[in-house]
A tleap script that builds the chain and sets N, CA, C and O, in Angstrom:
source leaprc.protein.ff14SB
mol = sequence {
  NMET ASP LYS THR ILE GLU ILE LEU LYS ALA
  LEU SER ASP LYS THR ARG LEU ARG LEU PHE
  MET SER LEU TYR GLU GLU GLU LEU CYS VAL
  CYS GLN LEU THR ASP LEU PHE GLU LEU ALA
  MET SER THR ILE SER LYS HIE MET SER ILE
  LEU LYS HIE ALA GLY LEU VAL SER CYS THR
  LYS LYS GLY ARG TRP VAL PHE TYR LYS MET
  THR ASP GLU ILE LYS ASN ASN GLU ASN ARG
  ARG ILE GLY SER LEU ILE VAL GLU LYS LEU
  LYS ASN GLU ASP GLN ILE LEU LEU ASP ARG
  LYS LYS LEU HIE GLU MET LYS CYS SER ASN
  LYS LEU ARG CASN
}
set mol.1.N position { 118.514 84.473 113.908 }
set mol.1.CA position { 118.146 85.560 113.037 }
set mol.1.C position { 118.552 85.256 111.588 }
set mol.1.O position { 117.844 85.631 110.653 }
set mol.2.N position { 119.683 84.582 111.405 }
set mol.2.CA position { 120.146 84.288 110.045 }
set mol.2.C position { 119.145 83.434 109.267 }
set mol.2.O position { 118.922 83.656 108.077 }
set mol.3.N position { 118.543 82.453 109.950 }
set mol.3.CA position { 117.565 81.577 109.283 }
set mol.3.C position { 116.344 82.386 108.836 }
set mol.3.O position { 115.830 82.179 107.737 }
set mol.4.N position { 115.890 83.287 109.668 }
set mol.4.CA position { 114.742 84.127 109.322 }
set mol.4.C position { 115.064 85.006 108.123 }
set mol.4.O position { 114.224 85.171 107.238 }
set mol.5.N position { 116.246 85.564 108.079 }
set mol.5.CA position { 116.661 86.392 106.941 }
set mol.5.C position { 116.701 85.555 105.669 }
set mol.5.O position { 116.262 86.006 104.611 }
set mol.6.N position { 117.228 84.332 105.770 }
set mol.6.CA position { 117.287 83.444 104.609 }
set mol.6.C position { 115.884 83.123 104.082 }
set mol.6.O position { 115.661 83.111 102.871 }
set mol.7.N position { 114.955 82.868 104.982 }
set mol.7.CA position { 113.566 82.589 104.597 }
set mol.7.C position { 112.961 83.807 103.905 }
set mol.7.O position { 112.342 83.681 102.849 }
set mol.8.N position { 113.136 84.962 104.490 }
set mol.8.CA position { 112.566 86.178 103.913 }
set mol.8.C position { 113.172 86.502 102.551 }
set mol.8.O position { 112.463 86.948 101.649 }
set mol.9.N position { 114.472 86.284 102.394 }
set mol.9.CA position { 115.115 86.496 101.096 }
set mol.9.C position { 114.554 85.537 100.050 }
set mol.9.O position { 114.292 85.931 98.914 }
set mol.10.N position { 114.373 84.276 100.440 }
set mol.10.CA position { 113.847 83.281 99.498 }
set mol.10.C position { 112.442 83.652 99.033 }
set mol.10.O position { 112.075 83.394 97.887 }
set mol.11.N position { 111.670 84.247 99.909 }
set mol.11.CA position { 110.288 84.609 99.576 }
set mol.11.C position { 110.152 86.027 99.034 }
set mol.11.O position { 109.037 86.503 98.825 }
set mol.12.N position { 111.263 86.699 98.807 }
set mol.12.CA position { 111.203 88.075 98.313 }
set mol.12.C position { 110.980 88.157 96.805 }
set mol.12.O position { 110.853 89.252 96.257 }
set mol.13.N position { 110.931 87.014 96.134 }
set mol.13.CA position { 110.692 86.951 94.703 }
set mol.13.C position { 109.247 86.506 94.454 }
set mol.13.O position { 108.794 85.534 95.058 }
set mol.14.N position { 108.524 87.197 93.581 }
set mol.14.CA position { 107.109 86.900 93.336 }
set mol.14.C position { 106.897 85.463 92.859 }
set mol.14.O position { 105.966 84.797 93.311 }
set mol.15.N position { 107.735 84.985 91.967 }
set mol.15.CA position { 107.573 83.616 91.461 }
set mol.15.C position { 107.779 82.609 92.578 }
set mol.15.O position { 107.006 81.659 92.702 }
set mol.16.N position { 108.809 82.801 93.394 }
set mol.16.CA position { 109.045 81.868 94.499 }
set mol.16.C position { 107.917 81.918 95.519 }
set mol.16.O position { 107.547 80.891 96.087 }
set mol.17.N position { 107.382 83.075 95.749 }
set mol.17.CA position { 106.256 83.203 96.668 }
set mol.17.C position { 105.045 82.444 96.130 }
set mol.17.O position { 104.354 81.759 96.884 }
set mol.18.N position { 104.791 82.565 94.844 }
set mol.18.CA position { 103.687 81.829 94.215 }
set mol.18.C position { 103.938 80.317 94.250 }
set mol.18.O position { 103.017 79.541 94.504 }
set mol.19.N position { 105.165 79.904 94.000 }
set mol.19.CA position { 105.505 78.482 94.066 }
set mol.19.C position { 105.292 77.957 95.483 }
set mol.19.O position { 104.705 76.892 95.675 }
set mol.20.N position { 105.764 78.698 96.460 }
set mol.20.CA position { 105.584 78.330 97.860 }
set mol.20.C position { 104.104 78.159 98.186 }
set mol.20.O position { 103.713 77.166 98.799 }
set mol.21.N position { 103.291 79.110 97.785 }
set mol.21.CA position { 101.858 79.055 98.061 }
set mol.21.C position { 101.183 77.888 97.336 }
set mol.21.O position { 100.213 77.329 97.847 }
set mol.22.N position { 101.674 77.520 96.168 }
set mol.22.CA position { 101.058 76.406 95.432 }
set mol.22.C position { 101.275 75.078 96.151 }
set mol.22.O position { 100.557 74.112 95.894 }
set mol.23.N position { 102.244 75.022 97.038 }
set mol.23.CA position { 102.547 73.789 97.766 }
set mol.23.C position { 101.905 73.736 99.145 }
set mol.23.O position { 102.135 72.790 99.898 }
set mol.24.N position { 101.111 74.731 99.478 }
set mol.24.CA position { 100.521 74.765 100.811 }
set mol.24.C position { 99.609 73.573 101.062 }
set mol.24.O position { 99.651 72.987 102.144 }
set mol.25.N position { 98.797 73.205 100.098 }
set mol.25.CA position { 97.817 72.147 100.306 }
set mol.25.C position { 98.224 70.799 99.732 }
set mol.25.O position { 97.637 69.776 100.083 }
set mol.26.N position { 99.230 70.786 98.847 }
set mol.26.CA position { 99.567 69.513 98.221 }
set mol.26.C position { 100.991 69.480 97.693 }
set mol.26.O position { 101.629 70.509 97.474 }
set mol.27.N position { 101.458 68.267 97.499 }
set mol.27.CA position { 102.764 68.023 96.901 }
set mol.27.C position { 102.601 68.075 95.382 }
set mol.27.O position { 101.632 67.551 94.832 }
set mol.28.N position { 103.564 68.714 94.712 }
set mol.28.CA position { 103.512 68.812 93.250 }
set mol.28.C position { 104.866 68.453 92.648 }
set mol.28.O position { 105.917 68.696 93.242 }
set mol.29.N position { 104.810 67.875 91.469 }
set mol.29.CA position { 105.996 67.505 90.711 }
set mol.29.C position { 106.525 68.743 89.976 }
set mol.29.O position { 105.768 69.666 89.672 }
set mol.30.N position { 107.824 68.748 89.697 }
set mol.30.CA position { 108.408 69.844 88.924 }
set mol.30.C position { 107.672 70.006 87.599 }
set mol.30.O position { 107.437 71.130 87.155 }
set mol.31.N position { 107.311 68.908 86.971 }
set mol.31.CA position { 106.603 68.999 85.688 }
set mol.31.C position { 105.233 69.658 85.866 }
set mol.31.O position { 104.788 70.398 84.988 }
set mol.32.N position { 104.566 69.401 86.979 }
set mol.32.CA position { 103.279 70.041 87.251 }
set mol.32.C position { 103.468 71.539 87.477 }
set mol.32.O position { 102.679 72.350 86.992 }
set mol.33.N position { 104.507 71.897 88.210 }
set mol.33.CA position { 104.797 73.318 88.449 }
set mol.33.C position { 105.166 74.016 87.143 }
set mol.33.O position { 104.809 75.174 86.926 }
set mol.34.N position { 105.885 73.300 86.274 }
set mol.34.CA position { 106.244 73.846 84.962 }
set mol.34.C position { 104.987 74.138 84.150 }
set mol.34.O position { 104.870 75.201 83.541 }
set mol.35.N position { 104.058 73.204 84.142 }
set mol.35.CA position { 102.790 73.404 83.424 }
set mol.35.C position { 101.974 74.537 84.038 }
set mol.35.O position { 101.423 75.374 83.323 }
set mol.36.N position { 101.902 74.558 85.350 }
set mol.36.CA position { 101.100 75.551 86.052 }
set mol.36.C position { 101.612 76.972 85.835 }
set mol.36.O position { 100.826 77.886 85.584 }
set mol.37.N position { 102.925 77.159 85.932 }
set mol.37.CA position { 103.497 78.500 85.837 }
set mol.37.C position { 104.000 78.863 84.447 }
set mol.37.O position { 104.412 79.996 84.200 }
set mol.38.N position { 103.961 77.886 83.539 }
set mol.38.CA position { 104.389 78.095 82.154 }
set mol.38.C position { 105.802 78.667 82.096 }
set mol.38.O position { 106.082 79.620 81.369 }
set mol.39.N position { 106.687 78.051 82.888 }
set mol.39.CA position { 108.094 78.419 82.917 }
set mol.39.C position { 108.928 77.200 82.557 }
set mol.39.O position { 108.463 76.066 82.669 }
set mol.40.N position { 110.157 77.437 82.127 }
set mol.40.CA position { 111.057 76.333 81.802 }
set mol.40.C position { 111.347 75.510 83.055 }
set mol.40.O position { 111.377 76.033 84.169 }
set mol.41.N position { 111.556 74.223 82.848 }
set mol.41.CA position { 111.847 73.347 83.968 }
set mol.41.C position { 113.092 73.811 84.727 }
set mol.41.O position { 113.144 73.717 85.954 }
set mol.42.N position { 114.081 74.304 84.004 }
set mol.42.CA position { 115.303 74.787 84.668 }
set mol.42.C position { 115.012 75.999 85.554 }
set mol.42.O position { 115.618 76.145 86.616 }
set mol.43.N position { 114.100 76.861 85.133 }
set mol.43.CA position { 113.719 78.035 85.928 }
set mol.43.C position { 113.007 77.597 87.206 }
set mol.43.O position { 113.311 78.085 88.295 }
set mol.44.N position { 112.059 76.675 87.062 }
set mol.44.CA position { 111.346 76.147 88.230 }
set mol.44.C position { 112.344 75.490 89.185 }
set mol.44.O position { 112.302 75.721 90.393 }
set mol.45.N position { 113.230 74.680 88.638 }
set mol.45.CA position { 114.213 73.974 89.473 }
set mol.45.C position { 115.104 74.947 90.241 }
set mol.45.O position { 115.413 74.709 91.408 }
set mol.46.N position { 115.514 76.024 89.609 }
set mol.46.CA position { 116.347 77.028 90.276 }
set mol.46.C position { 115.592 77.683 91.433 }
set mol.46.O position { 116.129 77.826 92.531 }
set mol.47.N position { 114.358 78.074 91.180 }
set mol.47.CA position { 113.550 78.678 92.240 }
set mol.47.C position { 113.327 77.688 93.389 }
set mol.47.O position { 113.405 78.059 94.560 }
set mol.48.N position { 113.050 76.437 93.045 }
set mol.48.CA position { 112.798 75.433 94.076 }
set mol.48.C position { 114.062 75.158 94.886 }
set mol.48.O position { 113.984 74.884 96.084 }
set mol.49.N position { 115.201 75.226 94.253 }
set mol.49.CA position { 116.475 75.045 94.954 }
set mol.49.C position { 116.660 76.121 96.026 }
set mol.49.O position { 117.121 75.831 97.130 }
set mol.50.N position { 116.304 77.343 95.698 }
set mol.50.CA position { 116.409 78.460 96.657 }
set mol.50.C position { 115.440 78.246 97.814 }
set mol.50.O position { 115.802 78.451 98.972 }
set mol.51.N position { 114.212 77.836 97.507 }
set mol.51.CA position { 113.224 77.571 98.556 }
set mol.51.C position { 113.657 76.401 99.437 }
set mol.51.O position { 113.472 76.424 100.654 }
set mol.52.N position { 114.232 75.388 98.812 }
set mol.52.CA position { 114.705 74.223 99.564 }
set mol.52.C position { 115.860 74.608 100.479 }
set mol.52.O position { 115.886 74.212 101.644 }
set mol.53.N position { 116.804 75.367 99.969 }
set mol.53.CA position { 117.954 75.792 100.773 }
set mol.53.C position { 117.509 76.609 101.987 }
set mol.53.O position { 118.143 76.548 103.041 }
set mol.54.N position { 116.438 77.360 101.846 }
set mol.54.CA position { 115.907 78.162 102.953 }
set mol.54.C position { 115.087 77.324 103.936 }
set mol.54.O position { 114.660 77.824 104.976 }
set mol.55.N position { 114.869 76.049 103.604 }
set mol.55.CA position { 114.111 75.176 104.493 }
set mol.55.C position { 112.604 75.305 104.348 }
set mol.55.O position { 111.853 74.862 105.217 }
set mol.56.N position { 112.159 75.909 103.255 }
set mol.56.CA position { 110.725 76.121 103.050 }
set mol.56.C position { 110.045 74.942 102.366 }
set mol.56.O position { 108.865 74.682 102.601 }
set mol.57.N position { 110.774 74.238 101.535 }
set mol.57.CA position { 110.229 73.077 100.834 }
set mol.57.C position { 111.213 71.916 100.933 }
set mol.57.O position { 112.412 72.099 101.141 }
set mol.58.N position { 110.666 70.732 100.778 }
set mol.58.CA position { 111.501 69.528 100.708 }
set mol.58.C position { 111.128 68.802 99.429 }
set mol.58.O position { 110.080 69.058 98.835 }
set mol.59.N position { 111.994 67.898 99.015 }
set mol.59.CA position { 111.699 67.171 97.785 }
set mol.59.C position { 111.962 65.692 97.963 }
set mol.59.O position { 112.774 65.273 98.788 }
set mol.60.N position { 111.254 64.918 97.167 }
set mol.60.CA position { 111.465 63.477 97.092 }
set mol.60.C position { 111.466 63.092 95.630 }
set mol.60.O position { 110.746 63.671 94.816 }
set mol.61.N position { 112.278 62.114 95.311 }
set mol.61.CA position { 112.353 61.642 93.931 }
set mol.61.C position { 111.536 60.358 93.835 }
set mol.61.O position { 111.726 59.419 94.608 }
set mol.62.N position { 110.628 60.343 92.873 }
set mol.62.CA position { 109.796 59.176 92.612 }
set mol.62.C position { 109.982 58.818 91.153 }
set mol.62.O position { 109.426 59.466 90.267 }
set mol.63.N position { 110.761 57.789 90.913 }
set mol.63.CA position { 111.081 57.451 89.536 }
set mol.63.C position { 111.943 58.545 88.949 }
set mol.63.O position { 112.976 58.909 89.510 }
set mol.64.N position { 111.513 59.062 87.822 }
set mol.64.CA position { 112.299 60.129 87.188 }
set mol.64.C position { 111.822 61.522 87.567 }
set mol.64.O position { 112.378 62.514 87.095 }
set mol.65.N position { 110.799 61.612 88.413 }
set mol.65.CA position { 110.219 62.901 88.781 }
set mol.65.C position { 110.624 63.330 90.173 }
set mol.65.O position { 110.822 62.499 91.059 }
set mol.66.N position { 110.746 64.642 90.359 }
set mol.66.CA position { 111.030 65.221 91.665 }
set mol.66.C position { 109.770 65.939 92.134 }
set mol.66.O position { 109.225 66.791 91.432 }
set mol.67.N position { 109.322 65.581 93.324 }
set mol.67.CA position { 108.130 66.168 93.918 }
set mol.67.C position { 108.522 67.070 95.078 }
set mol.67.O position { 109.407 66.744 95.868 }
set mol.68.N position { 107.844 68.213 95.164 }
set mol.68.CA position { 108.105 69.180 96.229 }
set mol.68.C position { 106.879 69.340 97.103 }
set mol.68.O position { 105.742 69.224 96.645 }
set mol.69.N position { 107.137 69.610 98.379 }
set mol.69.CA position { 106.064 69.938 99.313 }
set mol.69.C position { 106.607 70.920 100.332 }
set mol.69.O position { 107.818 71.033 100.522 }
set mol.70.N position { 105.711 71.620 100.976 }
set mol.70.CA position { 106.097 72.530 102.038 }
set mol.70.C position { 106.638 71.688 103.189 }
set mol.70.O position { 106.071 70.645 103.513 }
set mol.71.N position { 107.721 72.129 103.805 }
set mol.71.CA position { 108.322 71.329 104.875 }
set mol.71.C position { 107.445 71.311 106.119 }
set mol.71.O position { 106.673 72.234 106.379 }
set mol.72.N position { 107.591 70.230 106.876 }
set mol.72.CA position { 106.883 70.134 108.154 }
set mol.72.C position { 107.348 71.236 109.098 }
set mol.72.O position { 106.567 71.737 109.906 }
set mol.73.N position { 108.627 71.616 108.996 }
set mol.73.CA position { 109.167 72.682 109.842 }
set mol.73.C position { 108.392 73.981 109.637 }
set mol.73.O position { 108.083 74.687 110.597 }
set mol.74.N position { 108.087 74.284 108.405 }
set mol.74.CA position { 107.349 75.511 108.092 }
set mol.74.C position { 105.870 75.369 108.445 }
set mol.74.O position { 105.245 76.331 108.891 }
set mol.75.N position { 105.313 74.184 108.249 }
set mol.75.CA position { 103.894 73.992 108.534 }
set mol.75.C position { 103.604 73.761 110.017 }
set mol.75.O position { 102.545 74.150 110.509 }
set mol.76.N position { 104.532 73.136 110.725 }
set mol.76.CA position { 104.196 72.670 112.067 }
set mol.76.C position { 105.141 73.050 113.194 }
set mol.76.O position { 104.716 73.089 114.348 }
set mol.77.N position { 106.384 73.328 112.910 }
set mol.77.CA position { 107.345 73.452 113.995 }
set mol.77.C position { 107.867 74.865 114.204 }
set mol.77.O position { 107.096 75.824 114.236 }
set mol.78.N position { 109.177 74.987 114.345 }
set mol.78.CA position { 109.778 76.228 114.800 }
set mol.78.C position { 109.508 77.448 113.931 }
set mol.78.O position { 109.412 78.556 114.459 }
set mol.79.N position { 109.386 77.289 112.646 }
set mol.79.CA position { 109.151 78.440 111.769 }
set mol.79.C position { 107.698 78.531 111.308 }
set mol.79.O position { 107.393 79.223 110.336 }
set mol.80.N position { 106.815 77.840 111.996 }
set mol.80.CA position { 105.410 77.806 111.568 }
set mol.80.C position { 104.763 79.186 111.577 }
set mol.80.O position { 103.874 79.462 110.771 }
set mol.81.N position { 105.201 80.042 112.473 }
set mol.81.CA position { 104.601 81.380 112.515 }
set mol.81.C position { 104.901 82.158 111.245 }
set mol.81.O position { 104.046 82.892 110.749 }
set mol.82.N position { 106.108 82.004 110.715 }
set mol.82.CA position { 106.455 82.677 109.461 }
set mol.82.C position { 105.602 82.112 108.335 }
set mol.82.O position { 105.007 82.861 107.561 }
set mol.83.N position { 105.544 80.777 108.247 }
set mol.83.CA position { 104.737 80.133 107.208 }
set mol.83.C position { 103.270 80.487 107.324 }
set mol.83.O position { 102.621 80.803 106.327 }
set mol.84.N position { 102.746 80.436 108.537 }
set mol.84.CA position { 101.329 80.760 108.754 }
set mol.84.C position { 101.017 82.202 108.390 }
set mol.84.O position { 99.992 82.488 107.772 }
set mol.85.N position { 101.901 83.103 108.775 }
set mol.85.CA position { 101.703 84.520 108.468 }
set mol.85.C position { 101.641 84.735 106.961 }
set mol.85.O position { 100.760 85.437 106.465 }
set mol.86.N position { 102.572 84.134 106.237 }
set mol.86.CA position { 102.616 84.293 104.782 }
set mol.86.C position { 101.377 83.699 104.140 }
set mol.86.O position { 100.747 84.330 103.292 }
set mol.87.N position { 101.021 82.472 104.547 }
set mol.87.CA position { 99.850 81.806 103.971 }
set mol.87.C position { 98.584 82.605 104.265 }
set mol.87.O position { 97.780 82.842 103.364 }
set mol.88.N position { 98.403 83.015 105.499 }
set mol.88.CA position { 97.202 83.779 105.866 }
set mol.88.C position { 97.126 85.099 105.118 }
set mol.88.O position { 96.048 85.518 104.696 }
set mol.89.N position { 98.251 85.745 104.955 }
set mol.89.CA position { 98.283 87.040 104.266 }
set mol.89.C position { 97.967 86.897 102.781 }
set mol.89.O position { 97.298 87.754 102.203 }
set mol.90.N position { 98.444 85.821 102.164 }
set mol.90.CA position { 98.363 85.708 100.703 }
set mol.90.C position { 97.302 84.767 100.169 }
set mol.90.O position { 97.025 84.791 98.970 }
set mol.91.N position { 96.698 83.944 101.004 }
set mol.91.CA position { 95.806 82.906 100.488 }
set mol.91.C position { 94.617 83.449 99.692 }
set mol.91.O position { 94.060 82.723 98.869 }
set mol.92.N position { 94.224 84.667 99.907 }
set mol.92.CA position { 93.101 85.242 99.164 }
set mol.92.C position { 93.516 86.317 98.168 }
set mol.92.O position { 92.672 87.038 97.635 }
set mol.93.N position { 94.814 86.421 97.920 }
set mol.93.CA position { 95.315 87.364 96.903 }
set mol.93.C position { 94.874 86.882 95.520 }
set mol.93.O position { 94.818 85.680 95.261 }
set mol.94.N position { 94.567 87.823 94.647 }
set mol.94.CA position { 94.068 87.488 93.315 }
set mol.94.C position { 94.967 86.507 92.566 }
set mol.94.O position { 94.472 85.533 91.998 }
set mol.95.N position { 96.273 86.746 92.556 }
set mol.95.CA position { 97.181 85.873 91.799 }
set mol.95.C position { 97.216 84.460 92.379 }
set mol.95.O position { 97.275 83.486 91.629 }
set mol.96.N position { 97.181 84.341 93.688 }
set mol.96.CA position { 97.199 83.023 94.335 }
set mol.96.C position { 95.898 82.287 94.027 }
set mol.96.O position { 95.913 81.086 93.757 }
set mol.97.N position { 94.786 82.994 94.067 }
set mol.97.CA position { 93.498 82.376 93.726 }
set mol.97.C position { 93.472 81.938 92.263 }
set mol.97.O position { 92.933 80.879 91.943 }
set mol.98.N position { 94.046 82.742 91.380 }
set mol.98.CA position { 94.140 82.358 89.963 }
set mol.98.C position { 95.012 81.122 89.782 }
set mol.98.O position { 94.679 80.239 88.991 }
set mol.99.N position { 96.119 81.050 90.502 }
set mol.99.CA position { 96.989 79.877 90.428 }
set mol.99.C position { 96.253 78.619 90.884 }
set mol.99.O position { 96.348 77.574 90.241 }
set mol.100.N position { 95.522 78.718 91.991 }
set mol.100.CA position { 94.780 77.561 92.509 }
set mol.100.C position { 93.683 77.139 91.528 }
set mol.100.O position { 93.459 75.948 91.313 }
set mol.101.N position { 93.006 78.119 90.940 }
set mol.101.CA position { 91.955 77.818 89.965 }
set mol.101.C position { 92.555 77.118 88.744 }
set mol.101.O position { 92.004 76.130 88.259 }
set mol.102.N position { 93.670 77.625 88.256 }
set mol.102.CA position { 94.318 77.025 87.088 }
set mol.102.C position { 94.771 75.602 87.407 }
set mol.102.O position { 94.602 74.703 86.584 }
set mol.103.N position { 95.334 75.391 88.567 }
set mol.103.CA position { 95.756 74.052 88.976 }
set mol.103.C position { 94.561 73.108 89.019 }
set mol.103.O position { 94.636 71.980 88.533 }
set mol.104.N position { 93.476 73.565 89.593 }
set mol.104.CA position { 92.255 72.754 89.660 }
set mol.104.C position { 91.739 72.417 88.254 }
set mol.104.O position { 91.381 71.271 87.980 }
set mol.105.N position { 91.704 73.410 87.371 }
set mol.105.CA position { 91.238 73.188 86.001 }
set mol.105.C position { 92.150 72.227 85.252 }
set mol.105.O position { 91.678 71.396 84.476 }
set mol.106.N position { 93.455 72.337 85.482 }
set mol.106.CA position { 94.396 71.442 84.818 }
set mol.106.C position { 94.188 70.009 85.287 }
set mol.106.O position { 94.264 69.075 84.488 }
set mol.107.N position { 93.929 69.834 86.566 }
set mol.107.CA position { 93.679 68.493 87.102 }
set mol.107.C position { 92.383 67.932 86.545 }
set mol.107.O position { 92.326 66.762 86.165 }
set mol.108.N position { 91.343 68.751 86.494 }
set mol.108.CA position { 90.043 68.298 86.010 }
set mol.108.C position { 90.073 67.930 84.520 }
set mol.108.O position { 89.359 67.028 84.084 }
set mol.109.N position { 90.887 68.619 83.766 }
set mol.109.CA position { 90.939 68.346 82.314 }
set mol.109.C position { 92.072 67.389 81.957 }
set mol.109.O position { 92.350 67.156 80.781 }
set mol.110.N position { 92.722 66.836 82.978 }
set mol.110.CA position { 93.825 65.900 82.771 }
set mol.110.C position { 94.975 66.505 81.970 }
set mol.110.O position { 95.733 65.772 81.334 }
set mol.111.N position { 95.115 67.806 81.990 }
set mol.111.CA position { 96.230 68.456 81.310 }
set mol.111.C position { 97.447 68.541 82.208 }
set mol.111.O position { 98.524 68.939 81.765 }
set mol.112.N position { 97.283 68.170 83.466 }
set mol.112.CA position { 98.382 68.235 84.411 }
set mol.112.C position { 99.081 66.886 84.403 }
set mol.112.O position { 98.483 65.862 84.733 }
set mol.113.N position { 100.329 66.895 84.029 }
set mol.113.CA position { 101.110 65.661 83.982 }
set mol.113.C position { 101.301 65.114 85.379 }
set mol.113.O position { 101.391 65.873 86.344 }
set mol.114.N position { 101.364 63.808 85.487 }
set mol.114.CA position { 101.626 63.138 86.779 }
set mol.114.C position { 102.963 62.475 86.767 }
set mol.114.O position { 103.358 61.863 87.759 }
savepdb mol mol.pdb
quit
């Protein structure tokens, strides 16, 4: 029960929920998330730390950049029902659709740092 409470607490913040949803289909760098959400890198890093501690995202360092993705545990294993429920509930929400559109536009116009 404690793990479920930790997951729900981590996702109780709108920004963290949006960050979580942005990682559903792909891995993104902190710099990409900073550009996408127009927040300071330290703010993004703090939110990602909370999501990581809850087991919702994992990170890998590639050179000087840190990349985040949704964990396999959330996508495929023991907590997949929580992840699936959240994704299914929110994937068509206006703000999530706007975030995905903005990410797509940033990639197409090469404004998204790699």
